[in-house]
N, CA, C and O atoms as a Tripos MOL2 file, in Angstrom:
@<TRIPOS>MOLECULE
protein
  144   143    36     0     0
PROTEIN
NO_CHARGES

@<TRIPOS>ATOM
      1 N          12.4000   24.9500    0.1980 N.3       1 MET1
      2 CA         11.1650   25.2360    1.1210 C.3       1 MET1
      3 C          10.1160   26.0940    0.2890 C.2       1 MET1
      4 O          10.2790   26.4810   -0.8680 O.2       1 MET1
      5 N           8.9770   26.3220    1.1220 N.am      2 GLU2
      6 CA          7.9940   26.9970    0.6470 C.3       2 GLU2
      7 C           7.8920   28.4590    1.1050 C.2       2 GLU2
      8 O           8.3690   28.7760    2.1940 O.2       2 GLU2
      9 N           7.2210   29.4610    0.2270 N.am      3 LYS3
     10 CA          6.9860   30.8240    0.5610 C.3       3 LYS3
     11 C           5.2560   30.8760    0.4150 C.2       3 LYS3
     12 O           4.5740   30.3690   -0.4760 O.2       3 LYS3
     13 N           4.8530   31.5840    1.4810 N.am      4 TRP4
     14 CA          3.4960   32.0870    1.2710 C.3       4 TRP4
     15 C           3.4080   33.5920    1.4440 C.2       4 TRP4
     16 O           4.0620   34.2510    2.2530 O.2       4 TRP4
     17 N           2.4290   34.0920    0.4950 N.am      5 LYS5
     18 CA          2.3840   35.5390    0.6730 C.3       5 LYS5
     19 C           0.9290   35.9620    0.7910 C.2       5 LYS5
     20 O           0.0240   35.7110   -0.0050 O.2       5 LYS5
     21 N           0.8590   36.7250    2.0510 N.am      6 CYS6
     22 CA         -0.5770   37.4600    2.4140 C.3       6 CYS6
     23 C          -1.2840   38.2450    1.2870 C.2       6 CYS6
     24 O          -0.6020   39.1010    0.7230 O.2       6 CYS6
     25 N          -2.3400   38.1000    0.9540 N.am      7 THR7
     26 CA         -2.7260   38.7650   -0.3550 C.3       7 THR7
     27 C          -3.4110   39.9690    0.2800 C.2       7 THR7
     28 O          -3.9150   40.7260   -0.5500 O.2       7 THR7
     29 N          -3.5460   40.3140    1.5250 N.am      8 VAL8
     30 CA         -4.1920   41.3410    2.2270 C.3       8 VAL8
     31 C          -2.9400   42.5120    2.5180 C.2       8 VAL8
     32 O          -2.9700   43.6780    2.1220 O.2       8 VAL8
     33 N          -1.8470   41.8700    3.3140 N.am      9 CYS9
     34 CA         -0.7520   42.8050    3.9100 C.3       9 CYS9
     35 C           0.4100   42.6020    3.1030 C.2       9 CYS9
     36 O           1.3020   43.4500    3.1460 O.2       9 CYS9
     37 N           0.5240   41.5860    2.3640 N.am     10 GLY10
     38 CA          1.7920   41.3630    1.6350 C.3      10 GLY10
     39 C           2.9680   40.6410    2.5120 C.2      10 GLY10
     40 O           4.1000   40.3890    2.1000 O.2      10 GLY10
     41 N           2.5180   40.4010    3.6350 N.am     11 TRP11
     42 CA          3.6100   39.4460    4.4670 C.3      11 TRP11
     43 C           3.8480   38.2020    3.8430 C.2      11 TRP11
     44 O           2.9510   37.5420    3.3190 O.2      11 TRP11
     45 N           5.3040   37.7890    3.8940 N.am     12 VAL12
     46 CA          5.7490   36.4280    3.2560 C.3      12 VAL12
     47 C           6.1360   35.5670    4.2690 C.2      12 VAL12
     48 O           7.1690   35.8340    4.8830 O.2      12 VAL12
     49 N           5.5170   34.6190    4.5420 N.am     13 TYR13
     50 CA          6.0580   33.3810    5.4490 C.3      13 TYR13
     51 C           7.0530   32.5180    4.5850 C.2      13 TYR13
     52 O           6.6070   32.0750    3.5260 O.2      13 TYR13
     53 N           8.2210   32.2620    4.8930 N.am     14 ASP14
     54 CA          9.1020   31.4920    4.4510 C.3      14 ASP14
     55 C           9.2350   30.2370    5.2430 C.2      14 ASP14
     56 O           9.5920   30.4680    6.3980 O.2      14 ASP14
     57 N           9.0780   29.1470    5.0060 N.am     15 SER15
     58 CA          9.2750   27.7870    6.0200 C.3      15 SER15
     59 C          10.6730   27.7140    6.3870 C.2      15 SER15
     60 O          10.9810   27.3260    7.5140 O.2      15 SER15
     61 N          11.4410   28.0130    5.6390 N.am     16 ALA16
     62 CA         13.0660   27.7880    5.6350 C.3      16 ALA16
     63 C          13.4190   28.7860    6.8370 C.2      16 ALA16
     64 O          14.2510   28.4410    7.6760 O.2      16 ALA16
     65 N          12.8890   29.8090    6.8980 N.am     17 VAL17
     66 CA         13.1520   30.8040    8.0580 C.3      17 VAL17
     67 C          12.3200   30.7120    9.4010 C.2      17 VAL17
     68 O          12.7310   30.8000   10.5580 O.2      17 VAL17
     69 N          10.9310   30.4950    8.8880 N.am     18 GLY18
     70 CA         10.0840   30.4340   10.3090 C.3      18 GLY18
     71 C           9.7420   32.0400   10.6670 C.2      18 GLY18
     72 O          10.0790   32.9710    9.9350 O.2      18 GLY18
     73 N           9.1730   32.1560   11.6480 N.am     19 ASP19
     74 CA          8.8050   33.5010   12.2690 C.3      19 ASP19
     75 C           9.4720   33.5030   13.4820 C.2      19 ASP19
     76 O           8.7050   33.2210   14.4030 O.2      19 ASP19
     77 N          10.6980   33.7300   13.8550 N.am     20 PRO20
     78 CA         11.3950   33.6370   14.9570 C.3      20 PRO20
     79 C          10.4950   34.7700   16.2540 C.2      20 PRO20
     80 O          10.2970   34.5350   17.4460 O.2      20 PRO20
     81 N          10.1300   35.9290   15.4750 N.am     21 SER21
     82 CA          9.5200   36.8120   16.3890 C.3      21 SER21
     83 C           8.0800   36.3890   17.2320 C.2      21 SER21
     84 O           7.5250   36.8590   18.2250 O.2      21 SER21
     85 N           7.7980   35.3310   16.3700 N.am     22 ASN22
     86 CA          6.4060   34.6430   17.0630 C.3      22 ASN22
     87 C           6.5360   33.3720   17.3870 C.2      22 ASN22
     88 O           5.5320   32.6630   17.4490 O.2      22 ASN22
     89 N           7.8730   32.8360   17.6660 N.am     23 GLY23
     90 CA          8.0710   31.6810   18.1870 C.3      23 GLY23
     91 C           7.8980   30.4640   17.2730 C.2      23 GLY23
     92 O           7.7820   29.3400   17.7620 O.2      23 GLY23
     93 N           7.8780   30.6810   15.9140 N.am     24 ILE24
     94 CA          7.8860   29.8330   14.9920 C.3      24 ILE24
     95 C           9.1340   29.2940   14.3970 C.2      24 ILE24
     96 O           9.7220   30.1470   13.7330 O.2      24 ILE24
     97 N           9.7630   28.0410   14.4360 N.am     25 ASN25
     98 CA         10.7860   27.7860   14.3140 C.3      25 ASN25
     99 C          11.0230   27.4790   12.8050 C.2      25 ASN25
    100 O          10.0050   27.3790   12.1210 O.2      25 ASN25
    101 N          12.2190   27.3160   12.1970 N.am     26 PRO26
    102 CA         12.4720   27.1840   10.6880 C.3      26 PRO26
    103 C          12.0080   25.6290   10.5780 C.2      26 PRO26
    104 O          12.0410   24.7840   11.4730 O.2      26 PRO26
    105 N          11.5760   25.4880    9.2670 N.am     27 GLY27
    106 CA         11.0000   24.2120    9.0250 C.3      27 GLY27
    107 C           9.6180   23.8770    9.2100 C.2      27 GLY27
    108 O           9.2200   22.7930    8.7840 O.2      27 GLY27
    109 N           8.8560   24.6440    9.7740 N.am     28 VAL28
    110 CA          7.4790   24.5420   10.2480 C.3      28 VAL28
    111 C           6.7980   25.0720    8.7390 C.2      28 VAL28
    112 O           7.0290   26.1640    8.2180 O.2      28 VAL28
    113 N           5.9780   24.0850    8.2390 N.am     29 LYS29
    114 CA          5.2140   24.4840    7.1610 C.3      29 LYS29
    115 C           4.0680   25.1210    7.5490 C.2      29 LYS29
    116 O           3.5660   25.0370    8.6700 O.2      29 LYS29
    117 N           3.5770   25.8720    6.4620 N.am     30 PHE30
    118 CA          2.6860   26.8660    6.4430 C.3      30 PHE30
    119 C           1.3640   26.1920    6.9070 C.2      30 PHE30
    120 O           0.7280   26.7520    7.8010 O.2      30 PHE30
    121 N           0.9010   25.0320    6.3700 N.am     31 GLU31
    122 CA         -0.2060   24.1660    7.0200 C.3      31 GLU31
    123 C          -0.2040   23.7420    8.4810 C.2      31 GLU31
    124 O          -1.1950   23.4310    9.1420 O.2      31 GLU31
    125 N           0.9330   23.7740    8.8400 N.am     32 ASP32
    126 CA          1.2350   23.3700   10.1920 C.3      32 ASP32
    127 C           1.1120   24.3200   11.2260 C.2      32 ASP32
    128 O           1.0710   23.9330   12.3940 O.2      32 ASP32
    129 N           1.0310   25.8360   10.8610 N.am     33 LEU33
    130 CA          1.0400   27.0070   11.7670 C.3      33 LEU33
    131 C          -0.1830   26.8900   12.4100 C.2      33 LEU33
    132 O          -1.1960   26.4250   11.8880 O.2      33 LEU33
    133 N          -0.0730   27.3820   13.7330 N.am     34 PRO34
    134 CA         -1.2670   27.6340   14.6370 C.3      34 PRO34
    135 C          -2.1350   28.4770   13.9770 C.2      34 PRO34
    136 O          -1.7590   29.1490   13.0180 O.2      34 PRO34
    137 N          -3.4310   28.5070   14.4660 N.am     35 GLY35
    138 CA         -4.6220   29.2080   13.8220 C.3      35 GLY35
    139 C          -4.5620   30.5570   14.2950 C.2      35 GLY35
    140 O          -5.1170   31.4790   13.6970 O.2      35 GLY35
    141 N          -3.7960   30.7250   15.5250 N.am     36 ASP36
    142 CA         -4.1050   32.0990   16.0530 C.3      36 ASP36
    143 C          -2.7550   32.9590   15.8550 C.2      36 ASP36
    144 O          -2.7170   34.1380   16.2060 O.2      36 ASP36
@<TRIPOS>BOND
     1     1     2 1
     2     2     3 1
     3     3     4 2
     4     3     5 am
     5     5     6 1
     6     6     7 1
     7     7     8 2
     8     7     9 am
     9     9    10 1
    10    10    11 1
    11    11    12 2
    12    11    13 am
    13    13    14 1
    14    14    15 1
    15    15    16 2
    16    15    17 am
    17    17    18 1
    18    18    19 1
    19    19    20 2
    20    19    21 am
    21    21    22 1
    22    22    23 1
    23    23    24 2
    24    23    25 am
    25    25    26 1
    26    26    27 1
    27    27    28 2
    28    27    29 am
    29    29    30 1
    30    30    31 1
    31    31    32 2
    32    31    33 am
    33    33    34 1
    34    34    35 1
    35    35    36 2
    36    35    37 am
    37    37    38 1
    38    38    39 1
    39    39    40 2
    40    39    41 am
    41    41    42 1
    42    42    43 1
    43    43    44 2
    44    43    45 am
    45    45    46 1
    46    46    47 1
    47    47    48 2
    48    47    49 am
    49    49    50 1
    50    50    51 1
    51    51    52 2
    52    51    53 am
    53    53    54 1
    54    54    55 1
    55    55    56 2
    56    55    57 am
    57    57    58 1
    58    58    59 1
    59    59    60 2
    60    59    61 am
    61    61    62 1
    62    62    63 1
    63    63    64 2
    64    63    65 am
    65    65    66 1
    66    66    67 1
    67    67    68 2
    68    67    69 am
    69    69    70 1
    70    70    71 1
    71    71    72 2
    72    71    73 am
    73    73    74 1
    74    74    75 1
    75    75    76 2
    76    75    77 am
    77    77    78 1
    78    78    79 1
    79    79    80 2
    80    79    81 am
    81    81    82 1
    82    82    83 1
    83    83    84 2
    84    83    85 am
    85    85    86 1
    86    86    87 1
    87    87    88 2
    88    87    89 am
    89    89    90 1
    90    90    91 1
    91    91    92 2
    92    91    93 am
    93    93    94 1
    94    94    95 1
    95    95    96 2
    96    95    97 am
    97    97    98 1
    98    98    99 1
    99    99   100 2
   100    99   101 am
   101   101   102 1
   102   102   103 1
   103   103   104 2
   104   103   105 am
   105   105   106 1
   106   106   107 1
   107   107   108 2
   108   107   109 am
   109   109   110 1
   110   110   111 1
   111   111   112 2
   112   111   113 am
   113   113   114 1
   114   114   115 1
   115   115   116 2
   116   115   117 am
   117   117   118 1
   118   118   119 1
   119   119   120 2
   120   119   121 am
   121   121   122 1
   122   122   123 1
   123   123   124 2
   124   123   125 am
   125   125   126 1
   126   126   127 1
   127   127   128 2
   128   127   129 am
   129   129   130 1
   130   130   131 1
   131   131   132 2
   132   131   133 am
   133   133   134 1
   134   134   135 1
   135   135   136 2
   136   135   137 am
   137   137   138 1
   138   138   139 1
   139   139   140 2
   140   139   141 am
   141   141   142 1
   142   142   143 1
   143   143   144 2
@<TRIPOS>SUBSTRUCTURE
     1 MET1         2 RESIDUE 1 A MET
     2 GLU2         6 RESIDUE 1 A GLU
     3 LYS3        10 RESIDUE 1 A LYS
     4 TRP4        14 RESIDUE 1 A TRP
     5 LYS5        18 RESIDUE 1 A LYS
     6 CYS6        22 RESIDUE 1 A CYS
     7 THR7        26 RESIDUE 1 A THR
     8 VAL8        30 RESIDUE 1 A VAL
     9 CYS9        34 RESIDUE 1 A CYS
    10 GLY10       38 RESIDUE 1 A GLY
    11 TRP11       42 RESIDUE 1 A TRP
    12 VAL12       46 RESIDUE 1 A VAL
    13 TYR13       50 RESIDUE 1 A TYR
    14 ASP14       54 RESIDUE 1 A ASP
    15 SER15       58 RESIDUE 1 A SER
    16 ALA16       62 RESIDUE 1 A ALA
    17 VAL17       66 RESIDUE 1 A VAL
    18 GLY18       70 RESIDUE 1 A GLY
    19 ASP19       74 RESIDUE 1 A ASP
    20 PRO20       78 RESIDUE 1 A PRO
    21 SER21       82 RESIDUE 1 A SER
    22 ASN22       86 RESIDUE 1 A ASN
    23 GLY23       90 RESIDUE 1 A GLY
    24 ILE24       94 RESIDUE 1 A ILE
    25 ASN25       98 RESIDUE 1 A ASN
    26 PRO26      102 RESIDUE 1 A PRO
    27 GLY27      106 RESIDUE 1 A GLY
    28 VAL28      110 RESIDUE 1 A VAL
    29 LYS29      114 RESIDUE 1 A LYS
    30 PHE30      118 RESIDUE 1 A PHE
    31 GLU31      122 RESIDUE 1 A GLU
    32 ASP32      126 RESIDUE 1 A ASP
    33 LEU33      130 RESIDUE 1 A LEU
    34 PRO34      134 RESIDUE 1 A PRO
    35 GLY35      138 RESIDUE 1 A GLY
    36 ASP36      142 RESIDUE 1 A ASP
């Protein structure tokens, strides 16, 4: 899976984990994330 790191705040998005606290399930690619 892919990982993306924000160059401003350092937050890392790991598509294998998703972002459960924001309703993003595991397996969602970074480019498929909603814009908001």
